[in-house]
C-alpha positions as CSV (number, residue, x, y, z in Angstrom):
1,F,15.1,-17.3,-52.1
2,E,17.6,-14.9,-52.2
3,M,15.0,-12.5,-50.7
4,V,14.4,-14.5,-47.4
5,Q,18.1,-14.5,-47.3
6,W,19.0,-11.4,-47.4
7,F,15.5,-10.2,-45.8
8,R,15.3,-12.8,-44.0
9,P,14.4,-10.8,-40.1
10,A,11.7,-8.2,-41.7
11,M,10.0,-11.5,-44.0
12,A,9.7,-12.8,-40.3
13,Y,7.7,-10.3,-39.3
14,L,6.6,-9.2,-41.3
15,S,4.5,-13.1,-41.1
16,A,4.3,-13.1,-37.9
17,H,2.3,-9.6,-37.1
18,S,0.1,-9.7,-39.8
19,E,-2.8,-7.9,-39.6
20,P,-3.9,-6.2,-35.8
21,D,0.2,-5.8,-34.6
22,L,0.7,-3.9,-37.9
23,Q,-2.4,-1.9,-38.5
24,K,-2.3,-0.7,-34.8
25,A,0.2,2.4,-35.7
26,S,-0.6,2.1,-38.7
27,R,-4.6,2.7,-38.6
28,R,-3.9,5.8,-36.4
29,H,-2.7,8.1,-39.5
30,A,-5.5,7.4,-41.4
31,G,-7.7,10.3,-40.0
32,Q,-4.3,12.8,-40.1
33,K,-4.7,11.7,-44.0
34,F,-8.1,12.2,-44.5
35,A,-8.2,14.7,-42.4
36,S,-4.6,16.6,-43.7
37,K,-6.0,16.1,-48.2
38,R,-9.3,17.8,-46.4
39,E,-7.4,21.0,-44.3
40,T,-4.8,21.3,-47.7
41,L,-7.1,21.9,-50.4
42,G,-5.3,24.4,-52.9
43,T,-2.0,24.9,-50.5
44,P,0.9,23.4,-49.9
45,T,0.8,19.3,-48.4
46,F,2.0,18.9,-44.5
47,S,3.4,16.0,-44.1
48,G,4.5,15.8,-40.4
49,G,1.8,18.9,-38.9
50,M,3.1,22.1,-38.1
51,T,5.0,23.6,-34.9
52,A,8.0,25.8,-34.3
53,G,7.6,27.2,-36.9
54,V,8.4,25.1,-39.2
55,A,6.1,24.0,-41.9
56,T,7.0,20.1,-42.7
57,T,6.1,20.1,-46.5
58,H,7.0,17.5,-49.7
59,S,9.9,19.4,-51.2
60,S,9.9,21.3,-54.9
61,R,13.8,20.8,-55.0
62,S,15.5,20.3,-58.8
63,R,18.2,18.3,-59.1
64,G,19.5,21.9,-61.1
65,D,18.9,24.1,-58.4
66,A,22.1,22.5,-56.6
67,A,25.2,24.1,-55.9
68,S,28.2,22.1,-57.3
69,P,27.8,19.4,-54.4
70,P,30.4,18.6,-51.4
71,S,33.6,16.0,-51.0
72,V,32.2,12.8,-50.8
73,S,34.5,13.1,-47.0
74,R,32.4,16.0,-46.1
75,A,29.3,14.4,-46.8
76,L,30.8,11.1,-45.1
77,V,31.6,13.2,-41.7
78,R,28.2,14.8,-41.7
79,A,26.5,11.8,-42.5
80,S,28.5,9.8,-39.0
81,R,26.9,13.0,-37.0
82,L,23.9,11.6,-38.1
83,V,23.9,8.7,-38.0
84,S,25.2,8.7,-33.9
85,Y,21.9,10.6,-33.0
86,M,20.1,8.1,-35.0
87,A,21.6,5.2,-34.1
88,S,20.7,7.2,-29.7
89,L,17.1,7.2,-30.5
90,P,15.1,4.8,-28.4
91,G,12.9,2.0,-30.3
92,M,15.6,2.2,-33.4
93,P,17.1,-0.9,-33.8
94,C,20.2,-2.1,-32.7
95,L,23.4,-0.8,-35.6
96,G,26.3,-2.2,-35.9
97,P,29.6,-0.8,-37.3
98,S,27.9,-2.7,-40.7
99,S,24.5,-0.5,-40.5
100,R,26.3,1.9,-39.3
101,D,28.8,2.4,-42.4
102,L,25.7,0.8,-44.6
103,L,24.6,4.6,-43.6
104,C,26.6,6.5,-43.7
105,R,26.9,6.0,-47.7
106,A,23.9,6.2,-47.7
107,I,23.0,9.6,-46.1
108,A,26.3,11.0,-47.7
109,F,24.9,9.7,-50.7
110,L,21.6,11.9,-50.0
111,I,24.0,14.5,-49.8
112,R,25.7,15.1,-52.5
113,E,22.7,14.4,-55.1
114,G,22.0,17.4,-54.0
115,Y,19.7,17.4,-51.2
116,T,19.8,21.0,-47.9
117,H,20.5,20.0,-44.8
118,E,16.7,20.7,-44.1
119,D,15.7,17.7,-46.9
120,V,18.4,15.6,-45.5
121,C,16.7,15.8,-42.2
122,L,13.3,15.6,-43.3
123,T,13.4,12.6,-45.1
124,L,15.9,10.8,-41.8
125,S,13.0,12.1,-40.4
126,H,10.5,10.5,-42.0
127,A,12.3,6.9,-42.6
128,C,13.5,7.1,-37.9
129,V,9.9,7.3,-37.0
130,Y,8.8,4.5,-40.1
131,A,11.5,1.7,-38.4
132,M,10.2,2.3,-34.4
133,E,6.5,1.6,-35.4
134,L,8.4,-1.6,-37.1
135,A,10.4,-2.5,-34.2
136,G,9.3,-4.9,-31.3
137,T,10.7,-9.3,-32.4
138,V,12.3,-7.8,-35.7
139,Q,15.2,-6.5,-33.8
140,S,15.4,-9.9,-31.5
141,S,16.9,-11.1,-34.9
142,L,19.1,-8.7,-36.4
143,Q,22.2,-9.3,-37.4
144,D,24.6,-6.8,-38.2
145,G,24.3,-5.5,-41.3
146,E,20.7,-6.2,-41.7
147,A,18.7,-3.4,-39.5
148,G,21.2,-1.2,-42.1
149,N,19.0,-3.2,-44.8
150,I,16.1,-2.0,-44.1
151,L,16.6,0.7,-42.9
152,V,18.0,2.9,-46.4
153,M,14.8,0.6,-47.5
154,L,13.4,3.1,-45.2
155,I,14.9,6.5,-46.4
156,F,14.0,5.4,-49.9
157,I,10.6,5.8,-49.0
158,A,10.5,8.3,-47.3
159,D,12.4,10.2,-49.9
160,S,10.5,8.3,-52.4
161,Y,7.7,10.3,-50.5
162,L,8.4,13.9,-49.9
163,Q,10.7,14.6,-52.4
164,D,9.2,15.7,-55.7
165,Y,12.4,15.0,-57.8
166,A,13.1,11.6,-55.3
167,V,16.5,9.3,-56.4
168,P,14.7,6.7,-58.2
169,L,15.5,2.8,-57.1
170,H,17.7,1.7,-60.2
171,R,20.6,4.6,-58.6
172,W,19.8,3.6,-54.8
173,H,20.8,-0.2,-55.7
174,S,23.5,0.3,-58.1
175,H,25.4,3.1,-55.3
176,L,24.5,0.4,-51.9
177,F,22.8,-3.0,-52.8
178,K,24.4,-3.9,-56.3
179,D,26.5,-6.6,-54.8
180,S,24.2,-7.9,-51.6
181,C,20.4,-7.9,-54.1
182,S,19.6,-7.7,-57.2
183,I,16.9,-5.2,-58.2
184,R,14.1,-7.5,-57.9
185,T,14.8,-7.9,-54.8
186,L,15.4,-4.8,-53.4
187,N,12.4,-3.7,-54.9
188,L,10.2,-7.1,-53.5
189,A,11.1,-6.0,-50.4
190,V,10.2,-2.5,-50.0
191,M,6.7,-2.9,-51.4
192,K,6.8,-5.6,-48.6
193,L,7.8,-2.8,-46.3
194,L,4.5,0.2,-47.7
195,K,2.9,-3.1,-47.3
196,S,3.1,-3.6,-43.9
197,R,1.7,0.4,-43.1
198,K,-0.9,0.1,-46.0
199,Y,0.8,2.0,-48.0
200,I,0.4,5.3,-45.4
201,L,3.3,7.4,-44.6
202,C,2.6,10.6,-43.2
203,V,2.9,10.4,-39.6
204,E,1.6,11.9,-36.2
205,H,4.2,15.8,-36.2
206,W,4.9,15.1,-32.3
207,D,6.4,12.1,-33.8
208,F,8.3,13.7,-35.9
209,N,9.1,16.9,-34.4
210,A,11.4,14.5,-31.9
211,V,13.1,13.5,-34.4
212,Y,13.1,16.3,-36.2
213,M,14.8,18.6,-35.1
214,P,17.1,17.4,-33.1
215,L,18.8,15.5,-36.5
216,L,18.3,19.4,-37.9
217,T,20.7,21.0,-35.1
218,V,23.1,18.1,-35.8
219,S,23.7,19.0,-38.9
220,L,24.4,22.3,-39.2
221,R,26.4,22.1,-36.2
222,A,29.1,19.1,-38.5
223,R,28.2,22.2,-41.0
224,K,29.5,24.7,-38.8
225,Q,32.5,22.2,-37.0
226,H,34.0,21.9,-40.8
227,S,33.7,25.5,-41.8
228,K,35.4,26.1,-38.9
229,T,38.0,23.5,-39.4
230,T,38.5,24.6,-42.8
231,M,39.1,27.9,-41.6
232,L,41.9,26.8,-39.7
233,I,43.7,25.5,-42.0
């Protein structure tokens, strides 16, 4: 009951779009998935292709390699800029104040975990493409906060797919969801989203780059503006 209540819109969407509709987006990734395995034998695994001189590989970032994390306020400012851009993307669910707040806290959480600008934008770009492909009737029934729940779970899924040292689910739960659902509910919701994609998490390179490059620009610009403000102070 708790899962249906907390994850109601996505559950309804997944139930209403069982086979052909849900497979439509995932099926076109299957060929790329197997081609990627053939092409990258003995080389780094490419998740989104290589265009504009940017190779989107699985990150080898280690927790111990990161410098001291930015302050909470600095991380939240940068996260708010990224959320504003994500909300403006065509095909994204409508993000109300509650959803934006949750997304800001989720992205700030990644930033303070030591993720680089590139790592954050790589993960968010995949999550945005997942959300766009999940778009449809679910958007019309989403209440404020529910879109945020789904998007944060998609960020977790993308992070687990892309990062060698991904943040485990129990830490996402304790940081963001401990007051809204149990860890079991969160795990079931994540598995339902994975099943809706037929467990295929690579994305088309043109879809990826349409989101990644602008997101990275926003992230780097936010850092530059913060540096200028700090110097003036």
